[in-house]
N, C-alpha and C positions, 0 to 999 in steps of 0.2 A: 422343560419346554425348549424348543430349538432356538438357535440364534435367529433374530428377526432380520430378514434380508429385504432391502428396498433397492430397486434397480430401475434406472432409466436406460440401461443398456439395451441395444437392439436385440430382440429375441429372434434367433435365427434357426434355420433348419439344421439337422445334423450335418456335420462337415463344414459348416460356416462358423465364423467366430464373432462374438458380440463386440459392440463398441458402445461407449458411453460411460455412465456412472454406475458403480456398484457399491452399495453401502451395507455393512453389517452393523446393526445397532439394536440391542446391545450384544456385545460378545460376552457370553454368560458363563464361561468356564474359569472365571477369575474371582478374586476378592475385590469388589468394587464395580464401577461402571466403565465400560470401554466402547468406543465407537471406531469403526474402521471405514474410512472413505477411500475408494479406489477409482481412478480414471482408467478405463479399459480401452485399448486400441488393438483391433484385430485379434481379440482374445487374450492379449497380454496386458498385465497391469503396468502402466507407464508412470503413474504418479500416485502417491498415497499421503494420507494424513491420519495419524492415530491420535485419538482424543480421549483423555481420561476425564470422565464427566462428573467425578465426585470429589469434593474437597472435605477432608476429614480433620486436618490441622492438629494432628497429635502433638506436634512440636509445641503448639500453644497450650494444649491441655496439660502438658507436663511441667510447664514453668511454674515456679513457686511451690513445688511439691518436694518431698524428701527424696533423696537420691535412690533409696531402696524401693520407693513406691514405683519408680519408673519401670523396674523390671516386671512388675505385675501389670501396670497399666498399658505399657507399650505392646504387650502381647495381643491386645485387642485390635491391633493393626490387621492381624490375619488369624483366622481360625484353623488354617492348615499348618502354618509354620510359627505358632506362638513361641515355641521353645527357643527358636533362633533369635527372635526379638528379645526374649528374656536374657539370653546369654550375651548378646551384643550390648544390651543396656548394662548388664552386670560388669562387663569388661570396661565399658566407659566409666562407670562409677569407680571400679577398682583402680583404674589408672588415674582417677582424680584424687585418690586418697593418699597419694605420696609421690615424691619426686622420683623420676627415672623408673617408673613402673615397679617400684620395689614391693608394694603391697600385692599387686597383681601377680608378680612372679613368685610370691611366697605362699600362694594358695595351697592348701593341703592336697597331698597326692590322691587320697581317697575321694576327695571332693572333685578333683579334676577328672578322675575316671568316671565317677557317677554322672557328671555333666556330659561327658562323651557318650555314655550309654543312653541317657535320655534324649540327647540330640540325635543319636543314631536311630533310636526307635521312631522318632518323628520323621527322619529321612526315609526310613523304610515305609512308613505309613504313606507319606507323600508320593513316593515313587510308584508304589503299587497302585495307589489311587489314580495317579496320572496315567500310567500305561494302560491299565485295564478300564477303570470306571470313567475316565474322562476322554481318553484318546481311542481306545480299542474299537468303539462302535463306528469310527471312521473307516475301519478296515474289516471288521467282523460284522457279518450280517446274520443276526439270529433267525430271521425269517427264512433265509436260504438254508439254514440248518435243518429245516423241516424236510428237505430233500435228501438228507444224509442217510447212508446205509450204516447202521449201528456197528455191524461186524467190521466193515472197512474203517470206521472211525477208530475202533479199538486198534486195528492194525496200523493205522496211520499214527496214532499216538505212540505206539511202540517204535515205529520207524523213526519218528522225530525225536524220540528220547524224552518225551514229555509225559506228565502224570496222567493216569487214568481217572475216570469218573463214571458215574452211573449214567452213561450217555442215553440209554434207552428210556429211562425215567424222565430225563430232561427233555428228550424229544417229545414225549407224550405231554409234558407240561407246556411246552411251547405250542403244541398243536391246540391245546385247550385255550390258550390265550388267543391264538389266531382265529379260532372258530367263533368265539364270542365277541371278537373285535376289540378286546381289552388286552393291550400289550404290556400292561403293568409297567415295570421300570424301563421297558424298552420303547414305550410310547413316545411320540413326538420327535422321532429321528427321521432320517432321509434315506431309508433303505431302497427306495426306488430311484435314487440319483443316477443320472446318465452322464457320460462323457460327451464331448462334442461330436463324436462319431455315432452317437445314439446307443452305444453299448453301455451296460451296467458299469458304474464306477467301482463296484465291488468285484474283486478278482479271486477271492478264495474259493476253493472247492467246498461243497456243502459239508463234507466231513471235517474240514479244518474250521469252518464256521461253527460247527457243533462243539468242537474242542475249545475254541476260543470263548464261546458262550458259557460253557461249563466253568472255565477258569475265570471268566469275568465274575461269576457268582462266588467262586471260591475266594477271589480277591477281596470281596466284601468282608469275609471272615478273617482273612489274614491282616487286613487293615486293623481290625479289632484287636488281634493279637499284638500288633505293634503298639496300639494305644493302651493296651493293658500294661505293658512295660512302663509307658509314660505315666500311667495312673498309679502304679506301685511306687515309683520314685517321686512323682510330682504331686500326689494327692488327688489329682483329677486330670482329665484331658478332654478338651483343649484347655489352655490357660492354666498352666501348672503353678504351684504355690511354693515349691521348695528351693528353686534356684534364686539366690539372692547375692548381692555383692559380698564376697567373702567365701563363696563355695556353695554348699547346699545344706539345708537344714535336715535333710533325710539321713537317718542313721539306720542302715540295713540290718535286719536280723538274718539268722540262718535261713529261715523260711522265705524271707524276701529274696535272698540270693538264689535259692533253689527255684523260686517262681520265675525270676528273671532269666536264669540260665535255660530252663525248660523252654520258655517262649523264644529266646534267642536262637536256640538250636532248631526249633520248629520253623522259624522264619528262614534260617539259613538253608534248610533242606528244601523248603517250598520254592524259594527263589532259584536255587540251583537246578531243581528238577522240574519246575513248571514254568517260571517266568522267563528264564533264559532260553529254553527250547522253544517256547511260544514265540519269542522275539525272532528267533532264527527261522521258524516255519513261516511266519507272516511275512517277514522281509523277503525270504526266498521266493515265496509265491508271487508277490508283487513284482519283484525284479524279473522273474522268469516270464511273467505274463506281459509286462510292459516294456522290458528292455531299457535302453538308455532314455526312453521317454517317460520313465516312471516318475510319478510325483514325488517319490522319496528323494529325488535329486534336486528338487527345488529348495529354496531357503538359504541360498548363499548370501553373504553380506561382506562387510569390509575385511573380515578375517582377523579382527583384533579381539583378544580374549583377556579377561581380567578376573582374578580370584583373590580374595583376601585370605583364604585358607580357613579350614574348619577341622575340628577334632584335635584338641590340644595335646601337644607332646610334653614330656616332662620338663623340657627347658623353656617352654612358653615362648618360643621363637616362631613367628608366622611361617617362615619358609620351611620349618621342620615339622609343621603340623601333619597329621596323618594324610590329609589332603592339603597340600601346601599352598601358601599364597604366592602370587607372582603375576607378572604381566608378560604376555607373549603375543606375537603376531606373525603370520606367514606372509604378510603384505608389507608391513612397515619395517624398513631395514633396521631401525633403531632397536626394535624389539624382536628381531628374529632369533636372538638368544634371550632366553627367559631372564627377566630382571626382577629384583625385589621391588615391591610397590613402594611408592613414596606418597604419603598422605598429602603433602603440599602441592602435588600436581593435579589433585582433584578440583574441578570447578563445576559450578552450575550457573546457568543463565535462565532468566525468566522472559527473554525478549519475545517469545511466542506463547507465553503462558498468562493465565488469569491472575496477575498480581499487580499491585498498585505501583505504577511507574513513577509516581512522585516520591515513593519511598525506596523502591528498587527499580532502577532504570534499565536493568537487564545486563549490566556489566558483569562478566563472569566473576564469580566469587568462590573462594574456597569455603567449604561448608562451615568451618569454624567462624567464618565471617558472614555466614548465610543469614538471610532475612526471610521471614515468613509473614507477608503482608497481603493477604488475599483481597482481590477486588474483581468482581464480575460486573460487566456493563451490558445493558440491554442491546447495545449496538453490536455485540459479539454474536447475538443469536442469529441462526440461519433463517432466512425468509421461508424456505421450504426444506422439508426433511431430506429431500434429495439433492440439495445444494452442497457443494464443497465449501470449506472455510474460505473466507475472503483473503486475498493476497495481502500480506502484511498485518493481518489482524490476529490477535491471540486466539488459540483454538483448543487449549487443553489446560488442565490443572497440573500436569506433569512438568517438571523442569527439565532443561537440557543438561544432562550430566556428561562431562568430558574428563578424560585423563590425558594430561599433556596435550590438550587441545584436540584430542581425537575421540571419536565414538568407539565404544567397546561393548562387546557382548558379555553378559554375565549368565551363569547357569552351570549345569552339570558338564556340558561340553567344555566350557572354559576351565572348570576345575580339573577335568581329566587331561586336557591339553597342557595345562601348567604342570600337573603331576607327571605327565609323560616327559616333559622337558626337564623336570627335576629328577628324573630317573627313579621314580617310585617303582620298585620291581614288579609288583602285581599289575600295575596300570600299564607299564611298558610292555609286558608280555601280552596283556589283553588287547591293547590297541594294535600291536604288531601282528597279532593273530588275525584281527579283522582286516588290516591292510594287506597282509599277505594273501588272505583268502580272496579279496577283491582283485588281486593281481596288480596292486599298486604299492609295493612295499616302501615304507618310509614317506609316502605322499600323504601327509596328514591333511592337506587341503581338501581331499575328498570328503572329509568329515564335516566340512562347512555346508551342511545340508540337513534336510529333515531326517534322512537316514542316519547321519552322524549324530544328531542330537538325541534321536530315539535310542540308538545303540549306546551312546555315552551314558545316558541316564540309567540304562539297565546294567551296563558294566559296573557303574558306580553302586548300584543296588546290591549286587553280589559282593562287591568289595566291602561295603559297609556291613552287610549281613555277616560276613566272616569276621570282621573286626569286632562286632558286637559280642560274639562268643569269646574272642580273645580278651576283650576288655573285662568281661564278666569274670573270667578265670583269673585275670590279673588282679582284680579287686578282691576276689576270694583269697588269693595268696597274700595280698597286702594286709588284709585284716587278720589272717592267721598269724602273720609276723608282727602284729601289734600296731600296724599303721592304719588306724581306724578314724582319725580325725577328719571331719568333713567340712568344718566351718571355722573361720576365724573372724575377728572383728578388728576394726581400725579406730584409732583415736584421732586421726587426721581426716577432716571432712571439708577441706577447702582446696580447690584446684580445678583442673579440666582434663578431660581425656576422651579418646575416641575408641569405641569398640568396633573393630573391623573384623567381621566374622562372615559366615555364609548361612543363608537359608537354602533349602532344597532348590529354590529357583534362582539362586545366585548371590552375588556379593551384597552384603548388608552392612550399613554404616550407621552407628549411633554416636552422637557427640553430646556431651554435657559439660557445662561449667557450673560449679557449685560454690557457694559461700556458706560456711557453717551448716553444711549438709542440706541446703536449700538450693534448688535448681534455678540458676539465673537465665540459662539459655540451653536449648535443646534443638538439635538438628538431626534429621534422618534422611538417608538415601537408601531406598529399597531396591531390590534387583530390577523391578519393573521400570524404575526411573531410567536405568540404562537401556533396557530392551525396547521400550516404546518412546524413547526420547524424541521430542519434537525437534524441528529445525533450530539450529543455534544461531548466534549473531552473524555467522557467515553463510547461513542458508543451508548448512550441511545437515542432512537427516541423521537420526540415530541409527548406528549399525547399518548404514547404507552400503550397497556394493561398491567396489572400487570404480572410479570414473571410467566411463566408456564400456562397462560390462553390464550384463544382465544377471539376475539371480542364478540362472542356469549356467552362464558362461564361466563362472568361477569353478563349477564342478566339471563342465564339459572339457575344460582344458586338460584335465587328467585322463580323459578318455578311458573310463573304467570298462574293462572287458567283463562280460558276464560269466564268471566262472561258477562252478558249483559252490554254494554258499555254506561255509562251515566256520563257525567261530570257535577257536580253541583258546580257552582260558587256562592259566597256569593251575587253577584249582579244579577245573572240570573239562575233560575232553569228551566231546559229543561224537558218537559214532552210530552207525546203523548196521543191522545184520545184512550180510551180502547174499541175499537170496534173490527172489524175483524182483522185477522193477516195481517200485511203489511210488505213490505220489510224493514222498519226501526225498526221492532220489536227488533232487536239486539241492538238497541241504547237505549232502555228504559226498566226498570224493572217493569213497571206498568201493563204489559200485564198478563193476567191470565196464559198463557202458552208461555213464551218467546221463540222466535225462536233461534236456535243456528247457523243459516246460512241465508244469504240473498236469498238463493235458495228456502227457504220455502215461499210460496206466494199464493195468491188466485188462484183458479183453472183457471180463465179466464185471468190471467196475461200474458202479452207478454214479461215479463222481460227475459233477456238472461244472 
């Protein structure tokens, strides 16, 4: 079902812009309940409130339980990223089992690699799910695919360097859905959406819509391949059973390793040959059609990025993880050079949240000192669903997370910008290829946008897909050499520790304090805590744009010229045949006379 939109904004004719309140409730592409309130002035959002509407209280659920139980129970926070919660909880427990992280850093090598592989499988599942099955229908219109010419679709797929499918059969299938009025999994969307100028909000030619729809369906299958790897190692997916404090209880057989390697290579190939070219084609089409007014350039914020790091390295140092930890900003001078994170600089405040002010008065607290004391009062309720939250009144269950007093963004873009500034070779080459193609070499600020986040997540997808194959081969060689231990135990079960890790959606923090293996206290900061953070004690919104700027101003300062769009990755160079002009000309600079729009096409084209 689509997001429910309630609006009191003035409904205007094309060319005019609305004013008033616009509310999306619920936002339904997440785990939990979310409400987005917007005040609109002349068509632009001028004030927002993001409200998390569900209290789950997992911190309270975990108190008085065994430390190993937390790795199993905490996964229920999310059905998409349970592995990350398991591993963050494991790390918290492992750091609680001995002074100076000695137990954590003594985990067996094979166990480390297996946890990386199952984490990577979850990342691939999540990223494929996000790009295709959650986000793609905002850009791809399956109904417009009915207008596609199948022959030209095949040609376009070749030109874009993306994979082929049985486009003719799919077109017939879509026609059957449309004729009987049953759109199946495509029902409940907004394919008739219009921009303010009255034109369709969808900009892809019919042939690219048909390609995108075909790969949307393929993505459902590739998600399953990712989850099969998780199921092999974890016993089931979601909510795996094998990752516990001390490593993993999974002991792979030769057949298991063969099954994992086969699937990892299949994912690697599909991401490189389908997902990446699709990203280029869709981005190129919208940039060519909309120019600097493209919605892809919205989404700028304060420009502060945080990542705890993910995929453990042999030395168990966060800054050396395969996607390293760090703090970086292009706006805050203190963090313009990437810094190691410092757990003591993390705070949360409940000043605008539904918590008991008699127990927690809203004073910013480090999560080790955090308090979970929920309290919702009837007076917080809105008199009308179209009303905005009252000034000064709590309006969310989310806490305001801050690092060094500043709002930060968590997620794939944060991880890649930290990795870029940590000089991870593949990430540096990938991001430089993007920036060079956009004509803004070295100006990473242009990535502070919807375009940047979409690109970053998909660059990361290919990076992880490649690492999955490498880690599997590393594991095979380790076992051949006799390094097959996957799990160790500890005799020390009193202490405290924080598992600072990453879920696909960003920085993940689990803290536990235990006495004789019983949890006395548990605190969690999930990525969404950072990304939808409410106003803090100073009235600062989470991840808000720099003072005096708009979400677009951050991007527009870079003045991106619209060059032919080509992403060149160190592991895959995309090119096109230099024959006649084709709709994908805007994706490649190798043509003698590059097109500036997908509307330029051969005379006999039926593209729309």
